C-alpha positions in Angstrom: 135.2 125.8 133.3 138.4 127.0 134.9 139.5 130.5 134.1 142.1 129.9 131.3 142.7 133.4 130.1 144.3 136.1 132.1 143.1 139.7 132.0 146.1 140.6 129.9 145.3 137.9 127.4 141.7 139.0 127.2 142.9 142.6 126.5 145.1 141.3 123.7 142.2 139.4 122.1 140.1 142.6 122.2 143.0 144.4 120.5 143.1 141.7 118.0 139.4 142.4 117.3 140.3 146.1 116.7 142.9 144.9 114.2 140.4 142.7 112.4 137.9 145.5 112.3 140.5 147.7 110.6 140.7 144.9 108.0 137.0 144.9 107.5 136.5 141.6 109.4 134.1 140.9 112.2 135.5 137.4 112.8 138.9 135.8 112.6 139.5 132.2 111.7 142.7 130.1 111.9 142.4 126.5 110.6 144.4 123.3 110.6 143.8 120.4 108.2 143.3 117.0 109.8 143.3 113.4 108.5 139.9 112.4 107.1 139.4 109.6 109.7 141.3 111.2 112.6 139.9 110.1 115.9 142.5 111.6 118.3 144.2 115.0 118.5 147.8 115.4 119.6 150.2 118.4 119.6 151.9 117.0 116.6 148.7 117.5 114.5 148.9 121.3 114.9 151.4 122.9 112.6 151.9 126.3 114.1 154.8 127.1 111.9 152.4 127.1 108.9 150.0 129.7 110.4 150.8 133.2 109.4 147.5 134.8 108.4 143.8 134.5 109.1 141.7 132.4 106.8 139.9 134.1 103.9 142.0 137.3 104.1 145.7 136.6 103.6 146.5 140.3 104.1 145.4 139.9 107.7 148.5 138.7 109.4 148.4 137.1 112.8 149.4 139.6 115.5 152.7 138.6 117.2 151.1 138.0 120.6 148.1 136.0 119.4 149.8 132.6 118.7 151.0 132.1 122.3 147.4 132.6 123.5 146.0 130.2 120.9 148.7 127.6 121.8 147.7 127.9 125.5 144.1 127.3 124.7 144.9 124.4 122.3 147.1 122.8 125.1 144.1 122.9 127.4 141.8 121.6 124.7 144.1 118.6 123.9 144.7 117.8 127.5 141.0 117.7 128.2 140.5 115.1 125.5 137.5 117.1 124.0 138.2 116.2 120.4 135.7 114.0 118.6 136.0 111.8 115.6 133.8 112.5 112.5 132.4 109.0 113.0 131.6 106.5 110.2 131.1 109.1 107.5 133.1 108.8 104.3 134.8 112.2 104.9 136.0 114.5 102.1 137.7 117.0 104.2 138.3 117.5 107.9 139.6 120.5 109.8 139.9 122.1 113.2 139.8 125.8 113.6 139.8 128.7 116.0 136.9 131.1 115.6 137.4 134.6 117.1 133.9 136.2 117.2 134.5 139.9 117.9 130.8 140.7 118.3 130.2 138.1 121.0 133.7 138.4 122.4 134.0 134.6 122.2 136.8 132.4 121.1 135.9 128.9 120.1 137.4 125.7 118.7 135.3 124.2 116.0 135.5 121.0 113.9 134.2 120.9 110.4 134.0 118.1 107.9 132.1 117.2 104.8 130.8 113.9 103.4 128.7 112.7 100.6 125.1 111.4 100.8 122.9 110.1 98.1 120.4 112.6 96.8 117.4 112.2 94.5 117.1 109.3 92.1 116.1 109.6 88.4 115.2 107.0 85.8 115.4 107.3 82.0 114.4 104.4 79.8 115.1 104.0 76.1 112.4 101.8 74.6 111.3 103.4 71.3 111.3 101.7 67.9 114.6 103.5 67.2 116.1 102.1 70.4 114.9 98.6 69.5 116.5 98.9 66.1 119.7 99.9 67.8 119.6 96.7 69.8 119.2 94.6 66.7 122.3 96.3 65.3 124.2 95.7 68.6 123.3 92.0 68.5 124.3 91.7 64.9 127.5 93.6 64.9 128.8 93.8 68.5 127.4 91.1 70.8 128.3 87.9 68.9 131.0 86.9 71.4 128.8 87.5 74.5 126.3 85.0 75.8 123.3 87.0 77.0 121.6 85.4 80.1 118.2 83.8 79.6 116.5 86.7 81.4 118.1 89.1 78.9 119.6 91.3 81.6 123.1 92.7 81.5 124.1 95.6 83.7 127.0 98.0 84.3 127.6 100.8 86.8 129.2 104.2 86.6 130.6 106.7 89.1 131.7 110.2 88.9 133.0 113.0 91.1 135.9 115.5 91.5 135.9 116.2 87.7 136.4 112.6 86.6 134.1 109.7 86.1 133.9 106.3 84.3 131.6 103.5 83.3 132.8 100.1 84.3 134.0 98.4 81.1 132.4 95.0 81.7 129.0 93.6 82.3 128.4 92.6 85.9 126.6 89.3 85.2 129.2 87.8 82.8 132.4 89.8 83.2 132.5 90.3 79.4 134.0 93.5 78.1 131.3 96.0 77.0 131.7 96.6 73.2 133.1 100.0 72.4 130.0 101.1 70.4 127.7 100.4 73.4 130.1 102.0 75.8 130.3 105.2 73.6 126.5 105.3 73.4 126.3 105.1 77.2 128.7 107.9 77.7 126.8 110.0 75.2 123.5 109.5 76.9 125.0 110.2 80.3 126.3 113.5 79.1 123.1 114.5 77.3 120.8 113.5 80.2 122.9 114.1 83.3 125.3 116.8 82.2 128.0 117.3 84.9 127.5 113.8 86.3 131.3 113.7 86.9 131.8 117.2 88.3 132.2 118.3 92.0 130.1 116.0 94.2 129.4 113.8 91.2 126.9 111.0 90.9 126.5 107.2 90.4 124.2 104.9 88.8 123.4 101.7 87.0 122.7 101.0 83.3 120.4 98.0 82.8 120.3 96.4 79.3 117.3 94.2 78.7 118.1 92.2 75.6 114.7 90.4 75.6 112.7 93.6 75.5 115.4 95.7 73.7 115.4 98.4 76.3 118.0 100.3 78.3 117.2 101.8 81.7 119.5 104.4 83.4 119.1 104.5 87.2 120.9 107.7 88.2 121.6 109.1 91.7 123.2 112.4 92.4 125.6 112.8 95.3 125.0 115.6 97.8 127.8 117.1 99.9 126.8 117.7 103.5 129.0 119.9 105.7 128.9 119.4 109.5 130.3 122.0 111.9 130.6 121.3 115.7 131.6 123.7 118.4 133.9 121.6 120.7 135.1 124.4 123.0 134.4 128.1 123.6 135.6 130.7 126.0 134.7 134.4 126.6 137.3 137.1 126.4 134.9 139.9 127.4 136.4 142.3 130.0 
């Protein structure tokens, strides 16, 4: 790798570390938000005018001479076409950031993004005598307008995440609207069995009604947030 930094610039980065130490920081981070599916980096993607402080400590202002050094390194980084796309993941956030490691005397450009993967699966079945009696009531009071398939199976799905969630309001097999009493019962059982199913990473699942056997099966899958960090470029500012 060619020698990008001059001795004066390395000295300035070491002084920046002294400043960070005075703020109780062993590292300095400056980040830039990117588009979720971004696969190419240009100068227009880096909003220098919005960068005034280090991440995680907004009392730590960027020293006046630091930004020109970072711009120089970013110019080199962009021109070398080192940036990589997150790939095919369904990305939740995507950022590029400078990491100034004062212990190692290294400055690196890192990419970080997160995505959801499915976690463990759980099953809960309602098949007691009380549950069967509930089915009789549903058939008598709520299902008169819906033709149940011969195999007795009607299903719906639900999804939740980011503090909101919903159950699809129709049966997959017929497209008929789910009666309000059944929908309310489903929401109640979701909350009692999978509390927080709509919070943060959330979850998804399927609710399977078997009208021949008078049972309800919840197939529930929690989402898991994975965070991936890649070091795309690094350079020493050790003297």
